C-alpha positions, 0 to 999 in steps of 0.5 A, spaced: 500 500 500 502 506 497 503 512 503 501 518 499 501 523 504 509 520 506 510 521 498 507 528 498 511 530 504 518 527 501 517 529 494 512 535 494 518 540 494 522 537 488 515 537 484 514 544 486 521 546 484 521 543 478 514 545 475 515 552 478 522 553 474 519 551 468 513 555 468 515 561 472 508 561 475 505 559 482 498 558 479 501 553 473 506 550 478 500 548 483 496 545 477 502 542 475 503 539 482 497 536 482 497 533 475 504 530 477 501 526 483 495 524 479 499 521 474 504 518 479 497 514 482 496 512 475 503 509 474 503 506 481 497 502 479 500 500 472 507 498 475 511 497 481 515 504 482 523 503 483 525 510 483 520 515 486 524 521 485 526 519 478 518 518 477 516 525 480 521 529 477 520 526 470 512 527 471 513 534 473 517 535 467 513 532 462 506 535 465 510 542 465 512 541 458 505 540 456 503 546 459 508 550 456 506 547 449 499 549 451 501 556 453 504 557 446 498 554 442 493 559 446 498 565 445 498 564 438 490 564 438 489 570 442 494 575 444 494 576 452 499 579 456 503 574 460 506 576 467 512 572 469 514 572 477 521 575 477 526 570 481 530 574 486 537 574 484 544 578 485 542 584 480 537 589 483 538 593 477 530 593 474 533 593 467 537 587 468 531 584 472 526 585 466 531 583 461 532 576 465 525 575 465 524 577 458 529 571 456 526 566 461 520 567 457 523 566 451 526 560 453 520 557 456 516 558 449 522 555 445 523 549 450 515 548 449 516 548 441 522 542 442 520 535 440 517 532 446 523 527 448 528 533 446 525 537 451 524 532 456 532 531 456 534 538 456 530 539 462 532 533 466 539 535 464 540 543 464 535 544 469 534 538 474 542 537 473 541 529 472 547 525 469 546 522 462 546 515 465 540 518 470 536 520 464 537 514 460 535 510 466 528 514 467 527 514 459 529 507 458 535 510 453 542 509 452 547 514 455 549 516 447 541 517 445 541 522 451 547 525 448 544 526 441 537 528 444 541 533 448 545 536 442 539 536 438 535 540 443 541 545 444 541 546 436 534 547 435 534 552 441 540 556 438 536 556 432 529 559 436 533 564 440 538 566 435 533 572 432 532 575 439 540 574 441 541 578 435 536 583 436 539 584 443 546 585 440 543 590 436 540 594 441 546 594 445 550 597 439 551 605 439 
């Protein structure tokens, strides 16, 4: 019998950090948090879970990516102003904070446009800082395949973010 209260206490902070880091919105992170635990219930009923931390981390990433993709589709249909919470940092300069928030929004949209497996690998490696072996174990891939997916994700992100980087550079020029 699975003790869900214990699992929520142990892995809730991990799920929250993962969802919030990707989504940048408390409301969406809260929804993603709930979706992650509901998905874990489904997985637990279907198969034995050997690595709860890995399961919760991967489910949180995939649910957050689903929300990013949905957000991207909705923003193409209806124009709306997105409000992103600023993550406190060591730079109190408002211009730098605004620039960082804008860059984070661009990255979120770009990650949402990656193919599913590339996005998962990118988030697990670059945001969750898992090793290739850990990612491979969670996704049932070889470490080499993880490296290939990560390379493709980074290359595609570079392509998607290059126009914004060029615009920023042009704005800096006198």
